[in-house]
C-alpha positions as CSV (number, residue, x, y, z in Angstrom):
1,X,-11.5,-61.3,-70.6
2,X,-11.8,-62.0,-67.0
3,X,-10.6,-65.4,-65.9
4,X,-8.2,-65.8,-68.8
5,X,-5.1,-65.8,-66.5
6,X,-3.7,-62.3,-67.1
7,X,-2.8,-61.8,-63.4
8,X,-1.0,-65.2,-63.4
9,X,0.8,-64.3,-66.6
10,X,1.9,-61.0,-65.2
11,X,3.1,-62.7,-62.0
12,X,5.1,-65.3,-64.0
13,X,6.8,-62.6,-66.1
14,X,7.6,-60.4,-63.1
15,X,9.0,-63.4,-61.1
16,X,11.4,-64.2,-63.9
17,X,12.5,-60.5,-64.1
18,X,13.3,-60.4,-60.3
19,X,15.0,-63.8,-60.5
20,X,17.3,-62.8,-63.3
21,X,17.7,-59.2,-62.1
22,X,17.8,-59.3,-58.3
23,X,18.6,-55.6,-58.1
24,X,15.6,-54.5,-60.1
25,X,13.3,-51.6,-59.1
26,X,9.7,-52.6,-59.8
27,X,6.5,-51.0,-58.4
28,X,3.3,-52.9,-58.8
29,X,-0.1,-51.2,-58.2
30,X,-2.3,-54.0,-56.9
31,X,-6.0,-52.9,-56.5
32,X,-7.2,-56.2,-55.2
33,X,-4.3,-57.5,-53.0
34,X,-3.8,-60.6,-55.1
35,X,0.0,-60.4,-55.9
36,X,1.6,-60.5,-52.4
37,X,1.9,-64.3,-52.2
38,X,3.4,-64.6,-55.7
39,X,6.8,-63.3,-54.7
40,X,7.3,-64.4,-51.1
41,X,10.2,-62.8,-49.3
42,X,11.4,-61.1,-52.5
43,X,8.6,-58.5,-52.3
44,X,8.2,-55.5,-50.1
45,X,4.4,-55.4,-49.5
46,X,2.8,-52.1,-48.6
47,X,-0.8,-52.1,-47.4
48,X,-3.1,-49.5,-46.0
49,X,-1.9,-50.4,-42.5
50,X,1.8,-49.7,-43.2
51,X,1.6,-47.2,-46.1
52,X,3.2,-43.8,-45.4
53,X,2.1,-41.0,-47.8
54,X,2.0,-37.8,-45.6
55,X,-0.3,-35.0,-46.7
56,X,2.5,-32.5,-47.3
57,X,3.9,-34.8,-50.1
58,X,0.7,-34.2,-52.1
59,X,0.6,-31.4,-54.7
60,X,-2.1,-28.7,-54.4
61,X,-4.5,-30.4,-56.9
62,X,-4.3,-33.7,-55.0
63,X,-4.9,-31.9,-51.7
64,X,-8.0,-30.3,-53.1
65,X,-9.3,-33.6,-54.3
66,X,-8.7,-35.3,-50.9
67,X,-10.5,-32.6,-49.1
68,X,-13.4,-31.8,-51.4
69,X,-13.6,-34.5,-54.1
70,X,-13.0,-34.2,-57.8
71,X,-15.8,-31.7,-58.4
72,X,-14.4,-28.6,-56.7
73,X,-13.8,-25.5,-58.9
74,X,-10.1,-24.7,-58.6
75,X,-10.9,-21.1,-59.2
76,X,-13.3,-21.1,-56.2
77,X,-12.9,-19.4,-52.8
78,X,-11.9,-22.6,-51.0
79,X,-9.0,-23.2,-53.4
80,X,-7.7,-19.6,-53.1
81,X,-7.9,-19.7,-49.3
82,X,-6.3,-23.1,-48.9
83,X,-3.4,-22.1,-51.2
84,X,-2.5,-19.1,-49.0
85,X,-2.9,-21.2,-45.8
86,X,-0.6,-24.0,-47.1
87,X,2.1,-21.6,-48.2
88,X,1.9,-19.8,-44.8
89,X,2.1,-23.2,-42.9
90,X,5.2,-24.1,-44.8
91,X,6.8,-20.8,-43.8
92,X,5.9,-21.5,-40.2
93,X,7.6,-24.9,-40.3
94,X,10.7,-23.4,-41.8
95,X,10.9,-20.9,-39.0
96,X,8.8,-18.0,-40.4
97,X,8.6,-16.1,-43.6
98,X,12.2,-15.1,-43.7
99,X,13.8,-13.3,-46.7
100,X,13.5,-15.4,-49.8
101,X,11.0,-17.9,-48.5
102,X,8.1,-16.2,-50.3
103,X,9.8,-17.0,-53.6
104,X,10.9,-20.5,-52.6
105,X,7.7,-21.9,-51.3
106,X,4.5,-22.5,-53.3
107,X,1.4,-24.6,-52.7
108,X,3.0,-27.4,-54.7
109,X,6.5,-27.3,-53.1
110,X,7.1,-30.7,-51.5
111,X,8.3,-29.5,-48.1
112,X,6.8,-30.4,-44.7
113,X,4.2,-28.4,-42.8
114,X,2.1,-29.0,-39.8
115,X,-1.6,-29.4,-39.9
116,X,-1.8,-27.6,-36.5
117,X,-0.1,-24.5,-38.1
118,X,-2.6,-24.7,-41.0
119,X,-5.6,-24.8,-38.6
120,X,-4.1,-22.0,-36.5
121,X,-3.8,-19.8,-39.5
122,X,-7.3,-20.7,-40.6
123,X,-8.8,-19.8,-37.1
124,X,-6.9,-16.5,-37.1
125,X,-8.2,-15.7,-40.6
126,X,-11.8,-16.5,-39.5
127,X,-11.4,-14.3,-36.4
128,X,-10.3,-11.3,-38.5
129,X,-13.3,-11.5,-40.9
130,X,-15.8,-8.7,-40.3
131,X,-18.2,-9.9,-42.9
132,X,-19.8,-13.2,-41.7
133,X,-21.1,-13.8,-45.2
134,X,-17.5,-14.8,-46.2
135,X,-17.2,-17.4,-43.5
136,X,-18.7,-20.5,-45.2
137,X,-15.6,-21.5,-47.3
138,X,-13.4,-21.2,-44.2
139,X,-15.8,-23.4,-42.3
140,X,-15.9,-26.0,-45.0
141,X,-12.1,-26.2,-45.1
142,X,-11.9,-26.5,-41.3
143,X,-14.7,-29.2,-41.2
144,X,-13.0,-31.3,-43.8
145,X,-9.5,-31.0,-42.3
146,X,-10.7,-32.0,-38.9
147,X,-12.8,-34.9,-40.3
148,X,-9.8,-36.3,-42.2
149,X,-7.4,-35.7,-39.3
150,X,-9.5,-38.0,-37.0
151,X,-10.6,-40.5,-39.6
152,X,-8.6,-43.8,-38.9
153,X,-8.9,-44.7,-42.6
154,X,-6.7,-41.7,-43.5
155,X,-4.1,-42.4,-40.8
156,X,-1.5,-43.1,-43.6
157,X,-1.9,-39.5,-44.8
158,X,-2.9,-37.5,-41.7
159,X,-1.8,-39.6,-38.8
160,X,1.2,-39.1,-36.6
161,X,1.8,-36.3,-34.1
162,X,5.2,-35.2,-35.4
163,X,5.9,-34.0,-38.9
164,X,9.4,-34.8,-40.3
165,X,10.9,-34.7,-43.8
166,X,10.8,-38.4,-44.6
167,X,10.6,-38.1,-48.4
168,X,13.9,-40.0,-48.9
169,X,13.0,-43.1,-47.0
170,X,9.5,-43.1,-48.4
171,X,10.8,-43.0,-52.0
172,X,13.5,-45.6,-51.1
173,X,10.8,-48.0,-49.9
174,X,8.5,-47.5,-52.9
175,X,11.2,-47.7,-55.5
176,X,13.5,-50.3,-53.7
177,X,16.6,-48.1,-53.2
178,X,18.6,-50.2,-52.6
179,X,16.6,-53.4,-53.3
180,X,18.1,-55.3,-50.3
181,X,16.9,-58.6,-51.7
182,X,13.4,-57.3,-52.4
183,X,13.5,-55.9,-56.0
184,X,9.7,-55.5,-56.2
185,X,7.4,-53.4,-54.2
186,X,3.7,-54.4,-54.2
187,X,1.4,-51.5,-53.3
188,X,-1.8,-53.3,-52.0
189,X,-4.5,-50.7,-52.7
190,X,-7.4,-52.9,-51.5
191,X,-7.6,-51.3,-48.1
192,X,-7.3,-47.7,-49.3
193,X,-10.6,-45.6,-48.9
194,X,-12.3,-45.4,-52.2
195,X,-12.4,-41.6,-52.1
196,X,-8.6,-41.4,-51.5
197,X,-7.7,-44.2,-54.0
198,X,-7.4,-41.9,-57.1
199,X,-5.2,-39.4,-55.2
200,X,-2.9,-42.1,-53.9
201,X,-2.4,-43.7,-57.3
202,X,-1.9,-40.3,-59.0
203,X,0.6,-39.2,-56.3
204,X,2.6,-42.5,-56.6
205,X,2.7,-42.1,-60.4
206,X,3.7,-38.5,-60.1
207,X,6.5,-39.4,-57.7
208,X,7.7,-42.2,-59.9
209,X,7.9,-39.8,-62.9
210,X,9.5,-37.0,-60.9
211,X,12.1,-39.3,-59.4
212,X,13.0,-40.8,-62.8
213,X,13.3,-37.3,-64.3
214,X,15.6,-36.0,-61.6
215,X,17.7,-39.2,-61.3
216,X,18.9,-38.9,-64.9
217,X,18.4,-42.6,-65.7
218,X,20.5,-43.7,-62.8
219,X,17.8,-46.0,-61.5
220,X,15.6,-47.7,-64.1
221,X,12.0,-48.2,-62.8
222,X,9.3,-50.5,-64.0
223,X,5.8,-49.4,-63.0
224,X,3.1,-52.1,-63.4
225,X,-0.6,-51.1,-63.2
226,X,-3.1,-53.9,-62.7
227,X,-6.7,-53.2,-63.7
228,X,-5.4,-50.4,-65.9
229,X,-8.8,-49.8,-67.5
230,X,-9.8,-48.3,-64.1
231,X,-6.8,-45.9,-63.7
232,X,-6.1,-45.1,-67.4
233,X,-9.5,-45.2,-69.0
234,X,-10.3,-43.3,-72.1
235,X,-13.3,-41.8,-70.3
236,X,-12.1,-41.8,-66.6
237,X,-14.4,-42.1,-63.7
238,X,-14.8,-39.1,-61.5
239,X,-11.5,-38.5,-59.7
240,X,-9.3,-40.6,-61.9
241,X,-8.4,-37.9,-64.5
242,X,-5.2,-37.1,-62.7
243,X,-4.2,-40.7,-62.6
244,X,-4.9,-41.1,-66.3
245,X,-2.8,-38.0,-67.1
246,X,0.2,-39.3,-65.2
247,X,0.0,-42.8,-66.7
248,X,-0.2,-41.5,-70.3
249,X,2.6,-39.1,-69.6
250,X,4.8,-42.0,-68.3
251,X,3.8,-44.0,-71.4
252,X,4.8,-41.2,-73.8
253,X,7.9,-39.7,-72.1
254,X,9.1,-42.4,-69.6
255,X,11.6,-44.3,-71.8
256,X,13.9,-41.3,-72.1
257,X,14.0,-40.9,-68.3
258,X,14.4,-44.6,-67.5
259,X,10.9,-45.5,-66.4
260,X,8.8,-48.2,-68.1
261,X,5.1,-48.9,-67.9
262,X,3.3,-52.2,-67.8
263,X,-0.5,-52.3,-68.0
264,X,-2.8,-55.2,-67.2
265,X,-6.4,-54.9,-68.3
266,X,-9.4,-57.1,-69.1
267,X,-10.9,-54.3,-71.3
268,X,-8.2,-52.9,-73.6
269,X,-10.9,-51.0,-75.6
270,X,-11.6,-48.8,-72.5
271,X,-7.9,-47.8,-72.2
272,X,-6.8,-44.4,-73.3
273,X,-5.5,-44.7,-77.0
274,X,-2.2,-43.0,-75.9
275,X,-1.5,-45.9,-73.5
276,X,-2.3,-48.5,-76.1
277,X,-0.3,-46.8,-78.8
278,X,2.8,-46.8,-76.7
279,X,2.6,-50.6,-75.8
280,X,5.4,-52.1,-77.9
281,X,4.9,-55.6,-76.5
282,X,1.4,-57.0,-76.1
283,X,0.3,-60.3,-74.6
284,X,-3.3,-61.0,-75.8
285,X,-5.3,-63.6,-73.9
286,X,-8.9,-64.7,-74.6
287,X,-10.7,-61.8,-76.3
288,X,-14.4,-62.2,-77.3
289,X,-15.4,-58.6,-77.7
290,X,-14.8,-57.1,-81.2
291,X,-13.7,-53.7,-79.8
292,X,-11.1,-55.3,-77.6
């Protein structure tokens, strides 16, 4: 239950891990910003002010959720239009749709593209439309893109004038490669806009899983999720379904790829059963509810 010391216990365990294994690779998802002081100079603390998660690193499903929220029909006109625009913008960044690019690039391909190219293609498509009845989905896409581009809360995603391929340094910072005396990265989520929070957590979990899969166990990672009943709930809140899917996938498949999952929750009964079933070590504090 709340107040039983679960966050303190998690901090004590993690401090012992980084003390005895100074070259560890730990990523802690901290929704309330309460862990930064527990590790001092041994932690790389990432907040909303210094977070870097450019929009082009999101997959298509995450892009749709950032723009339109979790309720958009992925078979709707906005989805189809945006998919074509993103693929075209990636071709533009790479120097045009040269031979072979049509097969290499898809809406989910993690390569950079410029928002300006996306808007240029969007305006050109709107100018070519003879039937004004088809304009509303284009206008909705443009309105949301411009709103997010100039929203200071989304500067970590849409800020910056230049677009460069910075995937390697971003992953190195998140997963401590190399650790450089800071074996744990604390991702302080308290300043992230609430509408972007599910996407940020889902993207980080997806990147952790993808990195571990491709690195072939060369870099064991521990992903710790505080307030896990929020991100991995059996009945997730609107927008958190992607996050739950990635957490359960890491719980089921992660060990063979070298990624481990730690969950901290005050309501274990609300967690997805898959998450609970994969927890081989359980620290149980004060529990007064029978379901818990």
